[in-house]
N, C-alpha and C positions, 0 to 999 in steps of 0.2 A: 489399471489405475496410472494415474499420472503424476507425475514428477521434475520439477525443476532444481535445478545446480547451480548457483550463481558464483561464477569463478572472476577474481582479477586476472586480467590482462595486464600484461608489460611490451606495448607497442615503441617501436623505434619512432624517429620524426615522420621517417616515410608513410608509415604504418599507420601512423595518429591523422596525418594530412587523410590519408585513402579512408579514414572512421569517419570524418568530420564532411568529406565528399560525401561516402554512402549517407550517411544520417541527413544531411542536406537534400540529395535527392528524395529520400522516403518523405521528406516534410514536404518538397515540393508539389511531388505528386499525389500526396493525400491534401493538400490546400485545391490542386489542380482539380481533383474528382470529387472534391463535396462544393465548388464553384458550379462545374459541371452539372455534378447533381440537382442542386440549385435548380439553374437555369433548364435543364430539360423538364424537372418536375413545374414548375411554372408553364411552361408551355406545353405540359402534356394534362394539366387544368384546364389550358385555353383552350385546347385543341385535344380533347379525347384519343381522337381515334391516334394520334401518335405514341409512340414507345414510353414506359414509365424507363424509367432508370433503374438498371442494376450492376452490383459491383463486377459480376464479370463483363456486359457492353465497355467498361467506363476501360476494365481493362484491355481489351481488343482495340477501344478507342486509343488508350494511349501506346500501345503495340502500334498501331497505324501510323504515327502522327511524329513519334516520339526520334527516328532517327533523322528525320531533315529539322523540325522544328526546338526538339530539346539532343541535338547529337552529346552535347558531354555530359549524359543519362548513360551512354556506351563505356566511361569509364570508369563505373565502378560495376556490381552484382546486378545482374536483373531483376532479383528477389527483393533490391531493395524498391522500388515504387511499386512492383504487384502487388506483397505481402503490406505495402503500406494501404491500397489500394482495397484488400479484403478488410485490412482489419475497419477501415472506413464502413462496407458493406455490414462489419458484426458491430459496429456503433451502431448501424441505424436499424439494424435485428432487435438492439437493446433499446434503442426509442422509442419502437413500435410497440415491445412490450412493458412499457412503462414501467420499466427499471432501470432507465436513466436517463440523461438530460440532453437534448438535441449536439447533436457535435459541431465542435465549433473549430476555427481555425487557427493550428500549431503555430507557435513563433519559435524561429533561433533563438537556440541556447535554453530551452527550458523542454527536457526529459527527450534530448536529443538519442535518437536510437536507431537501427533499421533490421531485421528480422529477415532469418533464411531460414530456408526450407532445410531435410534429413539428405537432400539427394547432393547439389553443391559443397557442402561444408563435411570437413569428416573431423573426430577430437583421436588424438592418436599421442599418452602417455598426455605430459605438460604441455602440449602445443594443440592447436587450432589450424586447420586451412581449411582460409577463407577465398573464393571465386577470384581470380583479378590479384591477389594480393601475394598470397604465399603462405608460410607457417608465420603463426603466430606465437609468441610463448605466454604460456598460462602459469600462473600463480601455485597450483596445485591439478592432479589429476583428477578426472571425472570422479566421483562418490558413487554411481550409480552402474548399473551393468544391464543393460535394456536395450530398445529400441530407440533413437532418435529421432525426434520427430520434428524440432525446430529449435533453430539457438537464436537467440535476441542481445545485441551488440548494443550497451546503452552507455551513459557517461551520467557521472553522477561525480560533481564538483569538476575538477581534473584527473580524476583515473576513468578508465573504459574497463567495462566487466561483460561478458559473455553469460546469460543464462540459458544452461542448455534444459529442453523438456525432454524427460526420455517416462517413455511405456514402459510401465514392468507387472506380471505378473502379481493378481490380487494375493495380497496373503493369508493366510487361512487363520480363521473367526477362532479363537478358541476364550470359552468362557469357563469360571470356575464355577464350582457350585457354592462358595462361601463369596459374594461378589462384597468387595470393601468400596463404601461409599463414603463421599466429602460434599461437604456444601463449601462453598467459596463465592465471599465477600469482597466486590472490589471497592477500594475507598480513594483517599487522596493520599490521609497520614500514612495510611499500610496500601500497597499496591495490592495485595488481596491476604484475608485473614479467614484460615481454613476450618472449620469448624473442631476438629484435633486443638485448638484454640493457638497454632504456630501462624505469626504472624508475620510476611514479606513484605518488608519495604522496598518501593521502587526507586531507582537510580538517582529520577529527577535532574537530567540530563539536562536541561534547558533551561530551570532554574539553577544548575550549578555554573552554566556558558554565558547566562543574561550577563551579566556584566561584561565580557568580553565582546558579544553582539554589539552591547549599547557603543562599545566603542568605537568599533569596526564604523558604527551605523553612523554616527559622528563623524567619523573621518572621513567615511565615501561624502558626505551631506557638503563637507567642507570643500573634498577636491570638484564636487559637481559646482558649486556656485562658481569656482575656480574658470571653469569649464564654460559656464554658461559667459562670465566677461570673454573670455577669447571666441566665442560666436556672435559675440556683439550686443550680448544684452545687459541688462541694467541689476545688479544686484538684487536678489530679492524677486527676482520675477520670475511667474513660470514659465516654463520650455512652451512655448506654442506649437499646438499639436499636429504632427507630421514632422515637425524640424528636427531633423538628427543630430544626435550632440555628439560630437567627438569625443571618444574615450582617451585620456594618456592614459600609457605604462604602467604610473603610479596606481590610476582607478582600477582600472583591469588585477590589478596586484590586489586591494584592497577587494573586490569583489571576487579575487580567487581565496582569500582568507575568509571571507565570511560566507564562500559556497562548504570548505573545506570545516569549520566549525559547524555550519549544519549539518553536511554528513556523519560527520563523528557523534554530534548529538541524536540523531536518528541512529545510527548502528548502535550506538552503547542503549538505547531503549530495545533494538529489537535483540537484543542480544541476553538481555534481562527477561523479556517475554517468550523467547524460547526455552532458556533454562525453567524460566516457572513450570509453563506449559509442557514442557518435554517430562519434568519432575512429577506431575501432577497425572500425567498419561500412564506415568509407568508404575505408580505405587498403588490408584484406583481405576476401579472398574465401574463407577456411576462417578458421576460428578455433576452438580447442580450450579445454577449460577443463574442471574438475576440479571430478566430481559430489557438493559438498562436503555434511557431514551440520551442516548448520550449527544444529538443534536440539542434537545432539550433542553439538557445540563451544560450544554455550552453557554446557553441565554443565562448564567448566571455572571455576570461581570467579572465579581470578588473571587471566583472561583474557577473561571472559566480556563485560564492560563496553566493550573495545578491540574484539573483536569484533562487536559490536551497531551500534556507530560508522561500523564501514566498510559494512554494508550488503550482505553476498554475496549475498544470496537477489533484493535489488529489482535488484543488476547482472546476474543471469542474467534476470530478467525483463525488462528492458530490452534487453540484447541479443539476445535469444530475438526477440523481436517487429519488433525494427529491423531483424535480419538475414533475417526473411522478410519484410518489407517491400522488402528491395535485394535478393531474389535470391539471399541471402547462405548460408553454409554453417556452423554452428555443432557442430562433434562434443563431444559430454559424454564423460569420460571416466570408467571406473570410480572411486568414491574406496578402491578397494584397489586399484589399479596402482600400487606404489614411486617417482613420478615424482621423489620427493630424495631417494630413497636411490638410484638405480640412474642410475650415471656415462655418460653422454652420449656420452661419446667412444668404449668401450669397451665399455659396456651390464655391468659389476661393478656387483652390487651386496651394497651395504653390510649386515653381518649388523643392525646398532641403530644409530640418529641421534639424540639427545635433540633435542630444541627447542632448546634452546640454541647448539649447533652450527650456525652459520650458514655458518661455508667449511670444505671439507673436500676431503682428497687423494687420490687415486685410488690404493691401492695397488696396483693390476695395473698401470695405463696413467702413473700418477704425474702425471696432469691435476690440476690446481688449480681446485676449481668454487665460485662462488657458489653458496648452496642453491636460494634463487628463480632465478635464470636457469636452473641447469641442470633445476631442474623444468619449469620453460616450453619449455628447449627437448626434453624428452622429451615433454611432451604435443602438441609440432610435429610431433615423429618419431610419434604415432599417429594426432595429422590426416590427414599423408601419406599413412600405409597406408590410413587410411579413403579419402581422395582415389580413393585409385588402385584398391580396389576397388570391386566394383559398387554396393555399396548400403550408403553413407555416413550413417552417424547424426547426423540433422540435428533442431533445435528445431523 
């Protein structure tokens, strides 16, 4: 079993400068390898006798020329450019397998990171030793005890984090004779409605911070207009493509404030989802959720912001891997199953049910239903049938 522990770092100015250099080196190596891959692939298509580009060949090619062409790469650990090219190779594998889009060039300031293998770096207590840098303080010790596979140093807003990947022995699968089953219906007004009648309201972190984000965005737009005038452009004139725009210190401060606010929103959402999924896995043995078409739901413009604020895709991802770790089962119910329109008492199916109808009464058995609780009960019924069958659908 592979687990990762993401820990905040506390670098000084020298260490932060090293992090920026290493992240820049990894980004340059990734973009260089992507450009070389495209050129060599075009050459192979024109002349099939030439070798096709591979991740290993590009790494050897970079090692042969970096000392003369890119001597500044030697200032940071060799893992930074090498692992970046390996990540590019995995990106192409995912593309050819049809599970990802074609790799694109990386941009400075977005997802800055570099990866270390287990040999050069060491974690000891609340500090980590990084090659050519030394010991860096961490905010907490490593939570897992096992074989360290690799570590990734990344930047979120203006903070640096270390994600340590650890290989652990698989936990024993424990099965109880009477398995607790629950249906989970995801929604906007309530993040999750359980078949037990519980409703868990989501934090709605983005909605709460929207006013502050709008204010900061308007402030940055005003500062950008001033910067355009300083650069010789007319007020309101669009920036020509490729023209570098010098940013003032106040503009950089506004950018950092917006980045911190977005990072806080993501942390609040992730914390709520972790607490909910952990609670479900600890309480229940079988959990049924609907196979939601989140991309299609986001096309509903009046609800797109609220849907994205809930994090349905992240909820499913967390529930699946936590259930797998504990030997629990997640049943994925088809998105076409009419869980909301079907009466959980008698099975009558309503011909139509608009989204605004939150409560309804069954015309057959006259049972009054809460829309979300009724859907969760129907999902639980599907999960119980799946458990009784010989081949349950597991995440």
